[in-house]
C-alpha positions, 0 to 999 in steps of 0.5 A: 500500500503506498504511503499516505501523502500530506494534504495538498491545497491549491497553490496559494498564489492562485487562491482568493487568499493569496495575500495572507500566504505571501512572503512577509516583510521583516517584522510584518504582523498579520491579523486574523479572527478566530471563533469559539462558541462561548459555552464551549470556550469563552474569552473568560475561559482563555483569560483563566487558562494557565498563562492566559494561553491555550491551543486552538484545536479541533478545527475541521475545515481545510481552509481554516487549517491552511490559515493556521498551518501556513498563514499564522505566524508567531506574533500575529494578532487575532480577534476573539469572536464569540459565535452562536451567541446572542449577540455574536461578536468580537470580544477581545484580542489574542496573540499567536504564540505558537505556529501551526503544529499537528492537532492531536485531537484528531487521533483521539477516538474519545474526542468529539473531533476524532478523525479516523482518516487522519494519520499522525505520520501525515497529519491532516489537521493543525492547531496554533496556540493563542494567548489573551492580550486584551478584552474589548471595552465594548463588544463589536457585534455581528450586526454592527460589523455587517452594517458598517460599509468599511467592513463590507469586504471583510472575510467574516462577512463574505465567508462567515462559516469559517472558524479562522479567517484573515483580517485586513490591516485597515479592518483591524484598526477600524474594529479596534476603534469600535471595540474601544482599544488601541490597534 
C-alpha cells in the first residue's frame, strides 16, 4: 500500500487568499479572527487558562487549517469572536504564540473531533496556540460589523462559516476603534 501523502491545497498564489500566504516583510504582523462558541470556550475561559494561553484545536475545515498551518505566524494578532451567541461578536484580542503544529485531537477516538482518516505520520489537521492580550471595552457585534460599509469586504462577512479567517490591516484598526482599544 503506498504511503499516505500530506494534504495538498491549491497553490496559494492562485487562491482568493493569496495575500495572507505571501512572503512577509521583516517584522510584518498579520491579523486574523478566530471563533469559539462561548459555552464551549469563552474569552473568560482563555483569560483563566494557565498563562492566559491555550491551543486552538479541533478545527475541521481545510481552509481554516491552511490559515493556521501556513498563514499564522508567531506574533500575529487575532480577534476573539464569540459565535452562536446572542449577540455574536468580537470580544477581545489574542496573540499567536505558537505556529501551526499537528492537532492531536484528531487521533483521539474519545474526542468529539476524532478523525479516523487522519494519520499522525501525515497529519491532516493543525492547531496554533493563542494567548489573551486584551478584552474589548465594548463588544463589536455581528450586526454592527455587517452594517458598517468599511467592513463590507471583510472575510467574516463574505465567508462567515469559517472558524479562522484573515483580517485586513485597515479592518483591524477600524474594529479596534469600535471595540474601544488601541490597534
